mmCIF file of the N, C-alpha and C atoms, coordinates in Angstrom:
data_MODEL
# 
_entry.id   MODEL 
# 
loop_
_atom_site.group_PDB 
_atom_site.id 
_atom_site.type_symbol 
_atom_site.label_atom_id 
_atom_site.label_alt_id 
_atom_site.label_comp_id 
_atom_site.label_asym_id 
_atom_site.label_entity_id 
_atom_site.label_seq_id 
_atom_site.pdbx_PDB_ins_code 
_atom_site.Cartn_x 
_atom_site.Cartn_y 
_atom_site.Cartn_z 
_atom_site.occupancy 
_atom_site.B_iso_or_equiv 
_atom_site.pdbx_formal_charge 
_atom_site.auth_seq_id 
_atom_site.auth_comp_id 
_atom_site.auth_asym_id 
_atom_site.auth_atom_id 
_atom_site.pdbx_PDB_model_num 
ATOM 1   N N  . UNK A 1 1  ? 227.554 130.628 68.717 1.00 0.00 ? 1  UNK A N  1 
ATOM 2   C CA . UNK A 1 1  ? 227.654 131.953 69.295 1.00 0.00 ? 1  UNK A CA 1 
ATOM 3   C C  . UNK A 1 1  ? 228.288 131.854 70.686 1.00 0.00 ? 1  UNK A C  1 
ATOM 4   N N  . UNK A 1 2  ? 229.193 132.749 70.956 1.00 0.00 ? 2  UNK A N  1 
ATOM 5   C CA . UNK A 1 2  ? 229.886 132.780 72.237 1.00 0.00 ? 2  UNK A CA 1 
ATOM 6   C C  . UNK A 1 2  ? 228.973 133.407 73.290 1.00 0.00 ? 2  UNK A C  1 
ATOM 7   N N  . UNK A 1 3  ? 229.007 132.839 74.490 1.00 0.00 ? 3  UNK A N  1 
ATOM 8   C CA . UNK A 1 3  ? 228.201 133.378 75.593 1.00 0.00 ? 3  UNK A CA 1 
ATOM 9   C C  . UNK A 1 3  ? 229.098 134.068 76.625 1.00 0.00 ? 3  UNK A C  1 
ATOM 10  N N  . UNK A 1 4  ? 228.527 134.967 77.417 1.00 0.00 ? 4  UNK A N  1 
ATOM 11  C CA . UNK A 1 4  ? 229.311 135.587 78.487 1.00 0.00 ? 4  UNK A CA 1 
ATOM 12  C C  . UNK A 1 4  ? 229.909 134.545 79.439 1.00 0.00 ? 4  UNK A C  1 
ATOM 13  N N  . UNK A 1 5  ? 229.177 133.481 79.716 1.00 0.00 ? 5  UNK A N  1 
ATOM 14  C CA . UNK A 1 5  ? 229.689 132.448 80.624 1.00 0.00 ? 5  UNK A CA 1 
ATOM 15  C C  . UNK A 1 5  ? 230.933 131.765 80.058 1.00 0.00 ? 5  UNK A C  1 
ATOM 16  N N  . UNK A 1 6  ? 230.964 131.544 78.752 1.00 0.00 ? 6  UNK A N  1 
ATOM 17  C CA . UNK A 1 6  ? 232.139 130.931 78.130 1.00 0.00 ? 6  UNK A CA 1 
ATOM 18  C C  . UNK A 1 6  ? 233.348 131.846 78.289 1.00 0.00 ? 6  UNK A C  1 
ATOM 19  N N  . UNK A 1 7  ? 233.164 133.124 78.005 1.00 0.00 ? 7  UNK A N  1 
ATOM 20  C CA . UNK A 1 7  ? 234.271 134.074 78.120 1.00 0.00 ? 7  UNK A CA 1 
ATOM 21  C C  . UNK A 1 7  ? 234.745 134.149 79.563 1.00 0.00 ? 7  UNK A C  1 
ATOM 22  N N  . UNK A 1 8  ? 233.818 134.163 80.488 1.00 0.00 ? 8  UNK A N  1 
ATOM 23  C CA . UNK A 1 8  ? 234.162 134.193 81.910 1.00 0.00 ? 8  UNK A CA 1 
ATOM 24  C C  . UNK A 1 8  ? 235.017 132.974 82.266 1.00 0.00 ? 8  UNK A C  1 
ATOM 25  N N  . UNK A 1 9  ? 234.635 131.820 81.795 1.00 0.00 ? 9  UNK A N  1 
ATOM 26  C CA . UNK A 1 9  ? 235.380 130.585 82.056 1.00 0.00 ? 9  UNK A CA 1 
ATOM 27  C C  . UNK A 1 9  ? 236.774 130.658 81.453 1.00 0.00 ? 9  UNK A C  1 
ATOM 28  N N  . UNK A 1 10 ? 236.882 131.146 80.239 1.00 0.00 ? 10 UNK A N  1 
ATOM 29  C CA . UNK A 1 10 ? 238.178 131.239 79.563 1.00 0.00 ? 10 UNK A CA 1 
ATOM 30  C C  . UNK A 1 10 ? 239.115 132.202 80.284 1.00 0.00 ? 10 UNK A C  1 
ATOM 31  N N  . UNK A 1 11 ? 238.589 133.360 80.701 1.00 0.00 ? 11 UNK A N  1 
ATOM 32  C CA . UNK A 1 11 ? 239.432 134.323 81.418 1.00 0.00 ? 11 UNK A CA 1 
ATOM 33  C C  . UNK A 1 11 ? 239.894 133.723 82.743 1.00 0.00 ? 11 UNK A C  1 
ATOM 34  N N  . UNK A 1 12 ? 238.965 133.144 83.489 1.00 0.00 ? 12 UNK A N  1 
ATOM 35  C CA . UNK A 1 12 ? 239.296 132.566 84.798 1.00 0.00 ? 12 UNK A CA 1 
ATOM 36  C C  . UNK A 1 12 ? 240.316 131.432 84.679 1.00 0.00 ? 12 UNK A C  1 
ATOM 37  N N  . UNK A 1 13 ? 240.292 130.701 83.586 1.00 0.00 ? 13 UNK A N  1 
ATOM 38  C CA . UNK A 1 13 ? 241.245 129.598 83.391 1.00 0.00 ? 13 UNK A CA 1 
ATOM 39  C C  . UNK A 1 13 ? 242.654 130.111 83.124 1.00 0.00 ? 13 UNK A C  1 
ATOM 40  N N  . UNK A 1 14 ? 242.771 131.325 82.577 1.00 0.00 ? 14 UNK A N  1 
ATOM 41  C CA . UNK A 1 14 ? 244.085 131.837 82.224 1.00 0.00 ? 14 UNK A CA 1 
ATOM 42  C C  . UNK A 1 14 ? 244.596 132.965 83.078 1.00 0.00 ? 14 UNK A C  1 
ATOM 43  N N  . UNK A 1 15 ? 243.762 133.446 84.013 1.00 0.00 ? 15 UNK A N  1 
ATOM 44  C CA . UNK A 1 15 ? 244.145 134.576 84.845 1.00 0.00 ? 15 UNK A CA 1 
ATOM 45  C C  . UNK A 1 15 ? 243.449 134.444 86.198 1.00 0.00 ? 15 UNK A C  1 
ATOM 46  N N  . UNK A 1 16 ? 244.218 134.382 87.289 1.00 0.00 ? 16 UNK A N  1 
ATOM 47  C CA . UNK A 1 16 ? 243.582 134.293 88.605 1.00 0.00 ? 16 UNK A CA 1 
ATOM 48  C C  . UNK A 1 16 ? 242.786 135.569 88.893 1.00 0.00 ? 16 UNK A C  1 
ATOM 49  N N  . UNK A 1 17 ? 241.503 135.419 89.133 1.00 0.00 ? 17 UNK A N  1 
ATOM 50  C CA . UNK A 1 17 ? 240.623 136.566 89.363 1.00 0.00 ? 17 UNK A CA 1 
ATOM 51  C C  . UNK A 1 17 ? 239.949 136.457 90.726 1.00 0.00 ? 17 UNK A C  1 
ATOM 52  N N  . UNK A 1 18 ? 239.847 137.591 91.385 1.00 0.00 ? 18 UNK A N  1 
ATOM 53  C CA . UNK A 1 18 ? 239.123 137.640 92.653 1.00 0.00 ? 18 UNK A CA 1 
ATOM 54  C C  . UNK A 1 18 ? 237.661 137.992 92.423 1.00 0.00 ? 18 UNK A C  1 
ATOM 55  N N  . UNK A 1 19 ? 237.391 138.641 91.318 1.00 0.00 ? 19 UNK A N  1 
ATOM 56  C CA . UNK A 1 19 ? 236.018 138.994 90.943 1.00 0.00 ? 19 UNK A CA 1 
ATOM 57  C C  . UNK A 1 19 ? 235.982 139.072 89.423 1.00 0.00 ? 19 UNK A C  1 
ATOM 58  N N  . UNK A 1 20 ? 234.905 138.550 88.825 1.00 0.00 ? 20 UNK A N  1 
ATOM 59  C CA . UNK A 1 20 ? 234.807 138.532 87.371 1.00 0.00 ? 20 UNK A CA 1 
ATOM 60  C C  . UNK A 1 20 ? 233.340 138.585 86.972 1.00 0.00 ? 20 UNK A C  1 
ATOM 61  N N  . UNK A 1 21 ? 232.978 139.638 86.260 1.00 0.00 ? 21 UNK A N  1 
ATOM 62  C CA . UNK A 1 21 ? 231.610 139.799 85.753 1.00 0.00 ? 21 UNK A CA 1 
ATOM 63  C C  . UNK A 1 21 ? 231.680 139.900 84.238 1.00 0.00 ? 21 UNK A C  1 
ATOM 64  N N  . UNK A 1 22 ? 230.749 139.254 83.558 1.00 0.00 ? 22 UNK A N  1 
ATOM 65  C CA . UNK A 1 22 ? 230.672 139.328 82.105 1.00 0.00 ? 22 UNK A CA 1 
ATOM 66  C C  . UNK A 1 22 ? 229.229 139.501 81.685 1.00 0.00 ? 22 UNK A C  1 
ATOM 67  N N  . UNK A 1 23 ? 229.010 140.370 80.737 1.00 0.00 ? 23 UNK A N  1 
ATOM 68  C CA . UNK A 1 23 ? 227.682 140.542 80.150 1.00 0.00 ? 23 UNK A CA 1 
ATOM 69  C C  . UNK A 1 23 ? 227.877 140.741 78.655 1.00 0.00 ? 23 UNK A C  1 
ATOM 70  N N  . UNK A 1 24 ? 226.873 140.368 77.884 1.00 0.00 ? 24 UNK A N  1 
ATOM 71  C CA . UNK A 1 24 ? 226.982 140.580 76.452 1.00 0.00 ? 24 UNK A CA 1 
ATOM 72  C C  . UNK A 1 24 ? 225.858 139.941 75.688 1.00 0.00 ? 24 UNK A C  1 
ATOM 73  N N  . UNK A 1 25 ? 225.832 140.237 74.389 1.00 0.00 ? 25 UNK A N  1 
ATOM 74  C CA . UNK A 1 25 ? 224.747 139.788 73.526 1.00 0.00 ? 25 UNK A CA 1 
ATOM 75  C C  . UNK A 1 25 ? 225.189 138.785 72.463 1.00 0.00 ? 25 UNK A C  1 
ATOM 76  N N  . UNK A 1 26 ? 226.390 138.238 72.597 1.00 0.00 ? 26 UNK A N  1 
ATOM 77  C CA . UNK A 1 26 ? 226.897 137.304 71.602 1.00 0.00 ? 26 UNK A CA 1 
ATOM 78  C C  . UNK A 1 26 ? 227.836 137.959 70.610 1.00 0.00 ? 26 UNK A C  1 
ATOM 79  N N  . UNK A 1 27 ? 227.791 139.261 70.509 1.00 0.00 ? 27 UNK A N  1 
ATOM 80  C CA . UNK A 1 27 ? 228.682 140.021 69.629 1.00 0.00 ? 27 UNK A CA 1 
ATOM 81  C C  . UNK A 1 27 ? 229.566 140.985 70.423 1.00 0.00 ? 27 UNK A C  1 
ATOM 82  N N  . UNK A 1 28 ? 228.933 141.721 71.319 1.00 0.00 ? 28 UNK A N  1 
ATOM 83  C CA . UNK A 1 28 ? 229.626 142.716 72.136 1.00 0.00 ? 28 UNK A CA 1 
ATOM 84  C C  . UNK A 1 28 ? 229.542 142.306 73.603 1.00 0.00 ? 28 UNK A C  1 
ATOM 85  N N  . UNK A 1 29 ? 230.685 142.398 74.271 1.00 0.00 ? 29 UNK A N  1 
ATOM 86  C CA . UNK A 1 29 ? 230.758 141.956 75.665 1.00 0.00 ? 29 UNK A CA 1 
ATOM 87  C C  . UNK A 1 29 ? 231.389 143.035 76.529 1.00 0.00 ? 29 UNK A C  1 
ATOM 88  N N  . UNK A 1 30 ? 230.985 143.048 77.799 1.00 0.00 ? 30 UNK A N  1 
ATOM 89  C CA . UNK A 1 30 ? 231.561 143.952 78.795 1.00 0.00 ? 30 UNK A CA 1 
ATOM 90  C C  . UNK A 1 30 ? 232.022 143.116 79.975 1.00 0.00 ? 30 UNK A C  1 
ATOM 91  N N  . UNK A 1 31 ? 233.217 143.417 80.466 1.00 0.00 ? 31 UNK A N  1 
ATOM 92  C CA . UNK A 1 31 ? 233.777 142.656 81.575 1.00 0.00 ? 31 UNK A CA 1 
ATOM 93  C C  . UNK A 1 31 ? 234.259 143.587 82.676 1.00 0.00 ? 31 UNK A C  1 
ATOM 94  N N  . UNK A 1 32 ? 234.106 143.122 83.917 1.00 0.00 ? 32 UNK A N  1 
ATOM 95  C CA . UNK A 1 32 ? 234.722 143.742 85.085 1.00 0.00 ? 32 UNK A CA 1 
ATOM 96  C C  . UNK A 1 32 ? 235.604 142.654 85.676 1.00 0.00 ? 32 UNK A C  1 
ATOM 97  N N  . UNK A 1 33 ? 236.903 142.943 85.744 1.00 0.00 ? 33 UNK A N  1 
ATOM 98  C CA . UNK A 1 33 ? 237.862 141.919 86.156 1.00 0.00 ? 33 UNK A CA 1 
ATOM 99  C C  . UNK A 1 33 ? 238.729 142.470 87.288 1.00 0.00 ? 33 UNK A C  1 
ATOM 100 N N  . UNK A 1 34 ? 238.783 141.730 88.385 1.00 0.00 ? 34 UNK A N  1 
ATOM 101 C CA . UNK A 1 34 ? 239.616 142.101 89.529 1.00 0.00 ? 34 UNK A CA 1 
ATOM 102 C C  . UNK A 1 34 ? 240.647 140.998 89.717 1.00 0.00 ? 34 UNK A C  1 
ATOM 103 N N  . UNK A 1 35 ? 241.927 141.384 89.651 1.00 0.00 ? 35 UNK A N  1 
ATOM 104 C CA . UNK A 1 35 ? 242.995 140.397 89.784 1.00 0.00 ? 35 UNK A CA 1 
ATOM 105 C C  . UNK A 1 35 ? 244.218 141.023 90.440 1.00 0.00 ? 35 UNK A C  1 
ATOM 106 N N  . UNK A 1 36 ? 244.846 140.277 91.315 1.00 0.00 ? 36 UNK A N  1 
ATOM 107 C CA . UNK A 1 36 ? 246.099 140.719 91.933 1.00 0.00 ? 36 UNK A CA 1 
ATOM 108 C C  . UNK A 1 36 ? 247.205 140.808 90.888 1.00 0.00 ? 36 UNK A C  1 
ATOM 109 N N  . UNK A 1 37 ? 247.039 140.103 89.778 1.00 0.00 ? 37 UNK A N  1 
ATOM 110 C CA . UNK A 1 37 ? 248.027 140.135 88.692 1.00 0.00 ? 37 UNK A CA 1 
ATOM 111 C C  . UNK A 1 37 ? 248.149 141.524 88.070 1.00 0.00 ? 37 UNK A C  1 
ATOM 112 N N  . UNK A 1 38 ? 247.165 142.384 88.294 1.00 0.00 ? 38 UNK A N  1 
ATOM 113 C CA . UNK A 1 38 ? 247.168 143.726 87.720 1.00 0.00 ? 38 UNK A CA 1 
ATOM 114 C C  . UNK A 1 38 ? 248.017 144.709 88.512 1.00 0.00 ? 38 UNK A C  1 
ATOM 115 N N  . UNK A 1 39 ? 248.431 144.336 89.709 1.00 0.00 ? 39 UNK A N  1 
ATOM 116 C CA . UNK A 1 39 ? 249.214 145.255 90.544 1.00 0.00 ? 39 UNK A CA 1 
ATOM 117 C C  . UNK A 1 39 ? 250.483 145.696 89.818 1.00 0.00 ? 39 UNK A C  1 
ATOM 118 N N  . UNK A 1 40 ? 250.715 147.013 89.835 1.00 0.00 ? 40 UNK A N  1 
ATOM 119 C CA . UNK A 1 40 ? 251.937 147.566 89.262 1.00 0.00 ? 40 UNK A CA 1 
ATOM 120 C C  . UNK A 1 40 ? 251.953 147.617 87.739 1.00 0.00 ? 40 UNK A C  1 
ATOM 121 N N  . UNK A 1 41 ? 250.830 147.309 87.102 1.00 0.00 ? 41 UNK A N  1 
ATOM 122 C CA . UNK A 1 41 ? 250.780 147.299 85.644 1.00 0.00 ? 41 UNK A CA 1 
ATOM 123 C C  . UNK A 1 41 ? 249.887 148.432 85.146 1.00 0.00 ? 41 UNK A C  1 
ATOM 124 N N  . UNK A 1 42 ? 250.228 148.950 83.977 1.00 0.00 ? 42 UNK A N  1 
ATOM 125 C CA . UNK A 1 42 ? 249.395 149.975 83.356 1.00 0.00 ? 42 UNK A CA 1 
ATOM 126 C C  . UNK A 1 42 ? 248.100 149.330 82.860 1.00 0.00 ? 42 UNK A C  1 
ATOM 127 N N  . UNK A 1 43 ? 247.135 150.163 82.504 1.00 0.00 ? 43 UNK A N  1 
ATOM 128 C CA . UNK A 1 43 ? 245.869 149.641 81.992 1.00 0.00 ? 43 UNK A CA 1 
ATOM 129 C C  . UNK A 1 43 ? 246.108 148.803 80.727 1.00 0.00 ? 43 UNK A C  1 
ATOM 130 N N  . UNK A 1 44 ? 246.988 149.265 79.864 1.00 0.00 ? 44 UNK A N  1 
ATOM 131 C CA . UNK A 1 44 ? 247.301 148.511 78.640 1.00 0.00 ? 44 UNK A CA 1 
ATOM 132 C C  . UNK A 1 44 ? 247.871 147.144 79.003 1.00 0.00 ? 44 UNK A C  1 
ATOM 133 N N  . UNK A 1 45 ? 248.788 147.093 79.953 1.00 0.00 ? 45 UNK A N  1 
ATOM 134 C CA . UNK A 1 45 ? 249.378 145.812 80.376 1.00 0.00 ? 45 UNK A CA 1 
ATOM 135 C C  . UNK A 1 45 ? 248.323 144.902 81.003 1.00 0.00 ? 45 UNK A C  1 
ATOM 136 N N  . UNK A 1 46 ? 247.407 145.483 81.758 1.00 0.00 ? 46 UNK A N  1 
ATOM 137 C CA . UNK A 1 46 ? 246.327 144.701 82.361 1.00 0.00 ? 46 UNK A CA 1 
ATOM 138 C C  . UNK A 1 46 ? 245.457 144.081 81.275 1.00 0.00 ? 46 UNK A C  1 
ATOM 139 N N  . UNK A 1 47 ? 245.098 144.873 80.287 1.00 0.00 ? 47 UNK A N  1 
ATOM 140 C CA . UNK A 1 47 ? 244.267 144.364 79.194 1.00 0.00 ? 47 UNK A CA 1 
ATOM 141 C C  . UNK A 1 47 ? 245.009 143.303 78.397 1.00 0.00 ? 47 UNK A C  1 
ATOM 142 N N  . UNK A 1 48 ? 246.317 143.470 78.244 1.00 0.00 ? 48 UNK A N  1 
ATOM 143 C CA . UNK A 1 48 ? 247.111 142.456 77.544 1.00 0.00 ? 48 UNK A CA 1 
ATOM 144 C C  . UNK A 1 48 ? 247.080 141.123 78.279 1.00 0.00 ? 48 UNK A C  1 
ATOM 145 N N  . UNK A 1 49 ? 247.064 141.156 79.609 1.00 0.00 ? 49 UNK A N  1 
ATOM 146 C CA . UNK A 1 49 ? 246.953 139.914 80.378 1.00 0.00 ? 49 UNK A CA 1 
ATOM 147 C C  . UNK A 1 49 ? 245.628 139.206 80.088 1.00 0.00 ? 49 UNK A C  1 
ATOM 148 N N  . UNK A 1 50 ? 244.562 139.983 79.978 1.00 0.00 ? 50 UNK A N  1 
ATOM 149 C CA . UNK A 1 50 ? 243.252 139.399 79.667 1.00 0.00 ? 50 UNK A CA 1 
ATOM 150 C C  . UNK A 1 50 ? 243.264 138.832 78.254 1.00 0.00 ? 50 UNK A C  1 
ATOM 151 N N  . UNK A 1 51 ? 243.803 139.594 77.299 1.00 0.00 ? 51 UNK A N  1 
ATOM 152 C CA . UNK A 1 51 ? 243.878 139.111 75.921 1.00 0.00 ? 51 UNK A CA 1 
ATOM 153 C C  . UNK A 1 51 ? 244.701 137.826 75.839 1.00 0.00 ? 51 UNK A C  1 
ATOM 154 N N  . UNK A 1 52 ? 245.770 137.772 76.608 1.00 0.00 ? 52 UNK A N  1 
ATOM 155 C CA . UNK A 1 52 ? 246.606 136.564 76.627 1.00 0.00 ? 52 UNK A CA 1 
ATOM 156 C C  . UNK A 1 52 ? 245.809 135.374 77.156 1.00 0.00 ? 52 UNK A C  1 
ATOM 157 N N  . UNK A 1 53 ? 244.999 135.607 78.177 1.00 0.00 ? 53 UNK A N  1 
ATOM 158 C CA . UNK A 1 53 ? 244.171 134.528 78.730 1.00 0.00 ? 53 UNK A CA 1 
ATOM 159 C C  . UNK A 1 53 ? 243.165 134.027 77.701 1.00 0.00 ? 53 UNK A C  1 
ATOM 160 N N  . UNK A 1 54 ? 242.676 134.927 76.857 1.00 0.00 ? 54 UNK A N  1 
ATOM 161 C CA . UNK A 1 54 ? 241.689 134.539 75.847 1.00 0.00 ? 54 UNK A CA 1 
ATOM 162 C C  . UNK A 1 54 ? 242.337 133.959 74.589 1.00 0.00 ? 54 UNK A C  1 
ATOM 163 N N  . UNK A 1 55 ? 243.600 134.288 74.367 1.00 0.00 ? 55 UNK A N  1 
ATOM 164 C CA . UNK A 1 55 ? 244.342 133.725 73.241 1.00 0.00 ? 55 UNK A CA 1 
ATOM 165 C C  . UNK A 1 55 ? 243.684 133.998 71.895 1.00 0.00 ? 55 UNK A C  1 
ATOM 166 N N  . UNK A 1 56 ? 243.700 133.006 71.038 1.00 0.00 ? 56 UNK A N  1 
ATOM 167 C CA . UNK A 1 56 ? 243.171 133.127 69.679 1.00 0.00 ? 56 UNK A CA 1 
ATOM 168 C C  . UNK A 1 56 ? 241.668 133.398 69.646 1.00 0.00 ? 56 UNK A C  1 
ATOM 169 N N  . UNK A 1 57 ? 240.985 133.103 70.729 1.00 0.00 ? 57 UNK A N  1 
ATOM 170 C CA . UNK A 1 57 ? 239.536 133.357 70.776 1.00 0.00 ? 57 UNK A CA 1 
ATOM 171 C C  . UNK A 1 57 ? 239.227 134.840 70.553 1.00 0.00 ? 57 UNK A C  1 
ATOM 172 N N  . UNK A 1 58 ? 240.166 135.685 70.980 1.00 0.00 ? 58 UNK A N  1 
ATOM 173 C CA . UNK A 1 58 ? 239.967 137.125 70.823 1.00 0.00 ? 58 UNK A CA 1 
ATOM 174 C C  . UNK A 1 58 ? 239.927 137.497 69.349 1.00 0.00 ? 58 UNK A C  1 
ATOM 175 N N  . UNK A 1 59 ? 240.629 136.776 68.505 1.00 0.00 ? 59 UNK A N  1 
ATOM 176 C CA . UNK A 1 59 ? 240.659 137.062 67.073 1.00 0.00 ? 59 UNK A CA 1 
ATOM 177 C C  . UNK A 1 59 ? 239.528 136.362 66.335 1.00 0.00 ? 59 UNK A C  1 
ATOM 178 N N  . UNK A 1 60 ? 239.160 135.195 66.817 1.00 0.00 ? 60 UNK A N  1 
ATOM 179 C CA . UNK A 1 60 ? 238.249 134.352 66.053 1.00 0.00 ? 60 UNK A CA 1 
ATOM 180 C C  . UNK A 1 60 ? 236.812 134.332 66.553 1.00 0.00 ? 60 UNK A C  1 
ATOM 181 N N  . UNK A 1 61 ? 236.612 134.377 67.868 1.00 0.00 ? 61 UNK A N  1 
ATOM 182 C CA . UNK A 1 61 ? 235.275 134.171 68.415 1.00 0.00 ? 61 UNK A CA 1 
ATOM 183 C C  . UNK A 1 61 ? 234.666 135.384 69.092 1.00 0.00 ? 61 UNK A C  1 
ATOM 184 N N  . UNK A 1 62 ? 235.502 136.275 69.591 1.00 0.00 ? 62 UNK A N  1 
ATOM 185 C CA . UNK A 1 62 ? 235.011 137.435 70.340 1.00 0.00 ? 62 UNK A CA 1 
ATOM 186 C C  . UNK A 1 62 ? 235.223 138.673 69.473 1.00 0.00 ? 62 UNK A C  1 
ATOM 187 N N  . UNK A 1 63 ? 234.133 139.322 69.121 1.00 0.00 ? 63 UNK A N  1 
ATOM 188 C CA . UNK A 1 63 ? 234.224 140.452 68.204 1.00 0.00 ? 63 UNK A CA 1 
ATOM 189 C C  . UNK A 1 63 ? 234.532 141.759 68.920 1.00 0.00 ? 63 UNK A C  1 
ATOM 190 N N  . UNK A 1 64 ? 233.987 141.947 70.100 1.00 0.00 ? 64 UNK A N  1 
ATOM 191 C CA . UNK A 1 64 ? 234.222 143.187 70.843 1.00 0.00 ? 64 UNK A CA 1 
ATOM 192 C C  . UNK A 1 64 ? 234.141 142.910 72.339 1.00 0.00 ? 64 UNK A C  1 
ATOM 193 N N  . UNK A 1 65 ? 235.197 143.298 73.048 1.00 0.00 ? 65 UNK A N  1 
ATOM 194 C CA . UNK A 1 65 ? 235.233 143.119 74.498 1.00 0.00 ? 65 UNK A CA 1 
ATOM 195 C C  . UNK A 1 65 ? 235.680 144.423 75.137 1.00 0.00 ? 65 UNK A C  1 
ATOM 196 N N  . UNK A 1 66 ? 234.777 145.023 75.875 1.00 0.00 ? 66 UNK A N  1 
ATOM 197 C CA . UNK A 1 66 ? 235.086 146.219 76.650 1.00 0.00 ? 66 UNK A CA 1 
ATOM 198 C C  . UNK A 1 66 ? 235.353 145.752 78.073 1.00 0.00 ? 66 UNK A C  1 
ATOM 199 N N  . UNK A 1 67 ? 236.422 146.240 78.675 1.00 0.00 ? 67 UNK A N  1 
ATOM 200 C CA . UNK A 1 67 ? 236.717 145.761 80.028 1.00 0.00 ? 67 UNK A CA 1 
ATOM 201 C C  . UNK A 1 67 ? 237.164 146.879 80.955 1.00 0.00 ? 67 UNK A C  1 
ATOM 202 N N  . UNK A 1 68 ? 236.821 146.668 82.217 1.00 0.00 ? 68 UNK A N  1 
ATOM 203 C CA . UNK A 1 68 ? 237.301 147.503 83.304 1.00 0.00 ? 68 UNK A CA 1 
ATOM 204 C C  . UNK A 1 68 ? 238.108 146.572 84.192 1.00 0.00 ? 68 UNK A C  1 
ATOM 205 N N  . UNK A 1 69 ? 239.356 146.945 84.416 1.00 0.00 ? 69 UNK A N  1 
ATOM 206 C CA . UNK A 1 69 ? 240.241 146.093 85.212 1.00 0.00 ? 69 UNK A CA 1 
ATOM 207 C C  . UNK A 1 69 ? 240.648 146.819 86.486 1.00 0.00 ? 69 UNK A C  1 
ATOM 208 N N  . UNK A 1 70 ? 240.715 146.052 87.570 1.00 0.00 ? 70 UNK A N  1 
ATOM 209 C CA . UNK A 1 70 ? 241.041 146.608 88.885 1.00 0.00 ? 70 UNK A CA 1 
ATOM 210 C C  . UNK A 1 70 ? 241.946 145.658 89.652 1.00 0.00 ? 70 UNK A C  1 
ATOM 211 N N  . UNK A 1 71 ? 242.806 146.230 90.481 1.00 0.00 ? 71 UNK A N  1 
ATOM 212 C CA . UNK A 1 71 ? 243.497 145.432 91.485 1.00 0.00 ? 71 UNK A CA 1 
ATOM 213 C C  . UNK A 1 71 ? 242.497 145.196 92.618 1.00 0.00 ? 71 UNK A C  1 
ATOM 214 N N  . UNK A 1 72 ? 242.753 144.246 93.504 1.00 0.00 ? 72 UNK A N  1 
ATOM 215 C CA . UNK A 1 72 ? 241.834 144.053 94.642 1.00 0.00 ? 72 UNK A CA 1 
ATOM 216 C C  . UNK A 1 72 ? 241.688 145.323 95.494 1.00 0.00 ? 72 UNK A C  1 
ATOM 217 N N  . UNK A 1 73 ? 242.771 146.076 95.626 1.00 0.00 ? 73 UNK A N  1 
ATOM 218 C CA . UNK A 1 73 ? 242.729 147.313 96.423 1.00 0.00 ? 73 UNK A CA 1 
ATOM 219 C C  . UNK A 1 73 ? 241.851 148.371 95.747 1.00 0.00 ? 73 UNK A C  1 
ATOM 220 N N  . UNK A 1 74 ? 242.001 148.507 94.437 1.00 0.00 ? 74 UNK A N  1 
ATOM 221 C CA . UNK A 1 74 ? 241.174 149.467 93.701 1.00 0.00 ? 74 UNK A CA 1 
ATOM 222 C C  . UNK A 1 74 ? 239.696 149.090 93.777 1.00 0.00 ? 74 UNK A C  1 
ATOM 223 N N  . UNK A 1 75 ? 239.434 147.793 93.671 1.00 0.00 ? 75 UNK A N  1 
ATOM 224 C CA . UNK A 1 75 ? 238.046 147.303 93.724 1.00 0.00 ? 75 UNK A CA 1 
ATOM 225 C C  . UNK A 1 75 ? 237.433 147.579 95.096 1.00 0.00 ? 75 UNK A C  1 
ATOM 226 N N  . UNK A 1 76 ? 238.201 147.332 96.156 1.00 0.00 ? 76 UNK A N  1 
ATOM 227 C CA . UNK A 1 76 ? 237.708 147.533 97.518 1.00 0.00 ? 76 UNK A CA 1 
ATOM 228 C C  . UNK A 1 76 ? 237.443 149.005 97.809 1.00 0.00 ? 76 UNK A C  1 
ATOM 229 N N  . UNK A 1 77 ? 238.201 149.894 97.171 1.00 0.00 ? 77 UNK A N  1 
ATOM 230 C CA . UNK A 1 77 ? 238.079 151.328 97.431 1.00 0.00 ? 77 UNK A CA 1 
ATOM 231 C C  . UNK A 1 77 ? 236.931 151.966 96.638 1.00 0.00 ? 77 UNK A C  1 
ATOM 232 N N  . UNK A 1 78 ? 236.313 151.230 95.767 1.00 0.00 ? 78 UNK A N  1 
ATOM 233 C CA . UNK A 1 78 ? 235.223 151.809 94.958 1.00 0.00 ? 78 UNK A CA 1 
ATOM 234 C C  . UNK A 1 78 ? 234.003 152.099 95.778 1.00 0.00 ? 78 UNK A C  1 
# 
């Protein structure tokens, strides 16, 4: 069973993050991801960057991932 910590490690290895939170029950996961890589990108493009970081794991090991993505500026303004 996949853990939130594993997913956090996988995302961080493939995408530079300034802040990364993961929670989940082994089937469904929720993420808050802050990365400068998101600047100038649409929400769909931001999510694609996360999916790219997770690679095949998204198809094989992670059944559901809900995410909120922010640039550092958006995160600071919250």
